[in-house]
Phi, psi and omega in degrees: 000311175304322183290317180301315176301320187291317180297318180298319176297320178295324182294315179301315182293323175296318187291323177299318182296326187268348184279127181290130181226159183215149180250145178177186186248133178287128171244114178280169176229168178295351176255191192280332182273179178207193178218154171250119180257122182273176182288343175267007175096353179290139182240143181235135182288135174241108183299157180311315176302322180289325177303331183292347177264352185225175180225155181300128182106341184303137171259128188215163170259138180223151177273138180270120175252136173238127179230098179074236178260015180252128178243140176214169175234158176232114181305137179236319182231127177288119175263326179193126184290132174286338181235122175238266178280143181199160172261136182207181181242143181287139168237140177227123180223112178054046178080353179269138174263135177215167174219139180253118177304143180274074181219134187295342180243002174242112182249003186294139169266109187269122180294153193210162173235160176269132174306145189312312184284357175268147178268112185300326185293339183277344182265110184252172178307137181079354183291150176266131188224164164261128180227172176230143174274117186255338180227147188216128181310329188267002178268145176304135179074000178252138186251346186206170171281143177210139183230160181242132176272116185258342192202128166282120182276302187202143169290149185300335178270000178291119184299343187263016178309312181305324182279316185294312185293319186296306182302313181301319176305313185267013180050047172261157186288145185274337186224168177291154178298150182291155182255157179267166185290326187219151175230077180292150169292137181278145172278106191260351182079021185255143168263123179264127173282152183268104179254016194292329183274348175289136182282071168289152179217157175243152177228117181208188177286156181307319187263005175303133175248324182262085181271116190271329193230138176233144184239153174220130179229138178234139180265133181274147179296333182262016176100151179094174184217163168243113174264128174249123180253114175256128187240134181311143187238076178294339180286350172286341178254328195247114181278148180294136184090351175298158186297322178293331179285322176295324182284321176302314178302317176299313182285326171072317179215154170289143174263113186254115172243157176302122180080358178204136173247135174248103193288149176283331179252161175298144187304329181298323170279312183302315193255356180228285190296327181262336184297137192270078178289144175300131174087349179261129173284136187220144164295136177226163167251129186232158176221138176250120181239135167273127184234122180297160176302335184268004180088003180282149175278143185242217183289162180216160181215126176258146180196157177271147184204174161244132180225168182215127175287134182260352177200129174265107184252161180246147181311305185295322182286316177301315177295322177294316179304311182291335176270001178077032178241163170074177183241013176273147177211147179277181174287159182303320181301307185283334178294318175302315177299315177302324177290323179291323177296323173296322181286322175300315178306314178298315183295320189280325172301318182288323178289318179295326176294328179270326183253343179228224177226155174232138181286154176293144176288127178225141183289161166257145173250124184250133179274130166257116183250151170265184185302329182271001176096002182287139180276114182277327183182165173238127177253145171268126176242110172288157177281091184269191194290321179297324172300318185290329177300310181294318179300312183293319185293317185291321183295324177296313179300318181293327178294323177294317176306311183295325180293312183300315188291317183292327182279318192255342181241321178091355180206177176166210168248108187251141168275108176253130178222116178256124185302320180226123168301150180306319181288341179257355183296317180294318178299315185294319176304322179287325174295318177299321180300322178297340177257025180056033176246101181273119174232149179273153187301328180294338176285351173261339184240346184245125188312308184295324181290324184291324176307311181307307190296319185292313179295327177296315181293316179297332185288335183286334180056047180256105186286325175303311184296318186299312183290317188297321182293332181303336179300335187259356188272152182267182173249161172288140176225160175273132183224148179283340182240150186297147182202157177299147170250091185298330181297320175274343183071033180249150179291331179202151180208129182223116184276137171225005188267004176229056179294337181291333189240357186225119182290328180295332179289326178290326176295316181293323177303310177306315177295322180294322174299320179300316183296319180304318179274002183071023184270159174286141182281152176288177176301153178293156182306147183281153173306324178298322186283320182289326175297319181295315181294323178291319181293316179294325178298316180296319179294327180293321182282329174297318184292317172309311179296317188287321179298319179297318180296326180286319178294323177302306182306316180297314183291325187255019174302311182289331172295321176296317186295329181268006185050048182290149184253149188220148162287142185210160180237141185278111185267323184211158180223126176227184184306328180267347181163216183220146176259130178231158184248131177282118185295330185294323189226357180080358177288152179255149179218152176256139174251095182286148188307318182298344177269354175272339182200139178301332183248097189302340179291339176273002175254120187247122179244130180251097180285329174293324181265350182072033182231146178234127179251142174233123188061027178088357181242140182295122177253322185223152170207167188297144183082349178294155175255148180198171176248130183239156169249126180282138181247331178210149180232103187259100187291329178302330181245358180053056182220147176250137183241138178225168172228154174301138180250003181257000000 
C-alpha cells in the first residue's frame, strides 16, 4: 500500500511538472468571466466557473488549458490575495450575515462573522463596515470565501458616509487628534527677535483657519526686494517624542477633503495657538530673503522670532484689488506691500521660466456644501495673481531651506522628483524618437539638460505628446538626502513653510533650529519615515479624489438623467474606451467603446498610443477636446458614464 501511494505521488508530481502553468494577476470584468494578466502583458481568459474561486487582484498560479484555438486558464494556487482588509456593506439574509466589498469589480457576497467585541445587533442591513478576508478557496484547507467584520464605519443613513467610508478605506484617521489641557512654550534656548511691530500679513482662502505663513516685503531703492517670511512654529510647543509629535508623525499630513479637514495636529494648535491670526502674537521661524530685480535669489537669513499678522487677506479680494476690480481695499501700508509683492512675483516667475521650470496654470474646483454634505455647486478657482504671489514666495523660501539643510546639515526632508526613473528613461527616449524627437539620454536624467528638453517640448503645444509622455515619468518622493526636483527645475527642494499640516516640515524646523543654535544635527531621517511620508501623501490624495468622485456622482445625477452635455478633455485611453475630464467642474467620466459607435467592431483602440479609430479614421486621441453627454451616474461605483455628443 505504501509503495502504491509513493508511486501515485510521483505520478502526480510528474504530471504537475509537465502541465503548462502561468503566474499572473486576476482582472475581473463586469461580466462573469475574467482575465489573468502576466508581467509581460499577456492576457489569458478565465471562464466563469474558474472565476468563482478567485477575486479581482489575486495573484495566482494557474493551469493552462488549450482546446483547439482557444486558450484559457484555471487558477490553482494563491500566491498573494488581492483582498485583505476592505470596506464593504452588510447583507443579512435569512439570519445569515454577509458583506459585499465596496469595489467596482468585486461583487461577491462573502459570508461573514462579527468580531467578538462588536455587537451584532447594532449592525444592520446596508451598514458600512471594515472587514478582513480570512478564508479563500485557493488556500489549503479553505473551501470558500469567508470574512470577519472588525469595525462599524457608518450606519447606512449617516449623511457623512462618503467621508467616513473613504477615510476607512484608506486607513486614515476619522477625527482630529485629542488636545492637551495646556500647551506651554518650550524653552528651546533660542533668542527670538521681536517682529510684532512689522506689518506682516497673510493671504489665504476666506475660510482658512490654519494659517502657516505671513509675509513682509520691502523694496530696495536700487532695485530688488527683501522678502521676510514668517512661518508658524508648532515645534515651539511640541517637543520631539511628545505624544502629539508621535501622533503627527503617524498622520504625516492634514487631510483636506471637500467639507472636512482632519488635522495633523490637535485643533487647539492647528487652528489657534500656532495659526497666524490677525492681531495675535505668535512664535515663528522666519527667513529674510534678498531677491534681485531680475528675480534671482541672493543671500538669506533664518532666525527665530515673535511676530504678529497685521491683516488677514483673501486671495480673491487681493487679486480683484490688484486688477482694479471690486470695492475692497487694503490699508495704504499693506497695499504698497501687495504691489511690491506682485512685482516680485512677476520677476521670480520670469527668472524661473528662464533658469528653472514653471508649472502650467490649472484651475482648482471647489465644492460648496450644505451642513448635510449636499453639493450646492462647484466653483472654478483659477490661479490668479494673489495665488501666484504666495506660491512664488513659498517656492523661494523652500529653495533657501533646501540650500541651508544641504550645506549645514547634509540631510533633512527633501522633495525629490526625477522626471524619468533610470529604468524608464530608455523607453521614453525610444518613444520620443518615434515622434521624430531625437534626444540624448542625459536630457532625460540630468537636470540642466532636462530643462532644455522640457522648454522645447512645451513650445510645441502638443497636448497628445504631453499626456503620452507622462506614462514614463516618475513621482515626487520624500528623501532624507538632497536630490533634484525636475518638476520645479531646481537642484534641491525642502519644504518648511507648512509645519501645521506637514510633519516633514516640522522635522526641517527642528534641523533649522539646530543650525541656529550651533548644535550638532541628529542622524538623518530613516528610510521608514521618508517612505511613510511618501505613502501617506499618496493616500491623502486618493482620499480627496474618492470623496470628490462620490460628490460628483450625487451632484451630476440629474445631469445624467437629462443627458446634459459638457465640454471635456481626454485624459486616458484604455482597451475599453476613454476617460475624460469635464471642463466646467473637473469631474471625470468614462466613455465606453460601445457608446462611440453602434457597431463595436468598427471602433479600434490603441491604448498604448492613446488613439482611437472609428471606421478606419482616427477620431480621438489623448489631450483632445470634445463634447460629451452624460448618460449614467452610478453611486454604487462612484462613476460617471458619457457618450460623445459631437
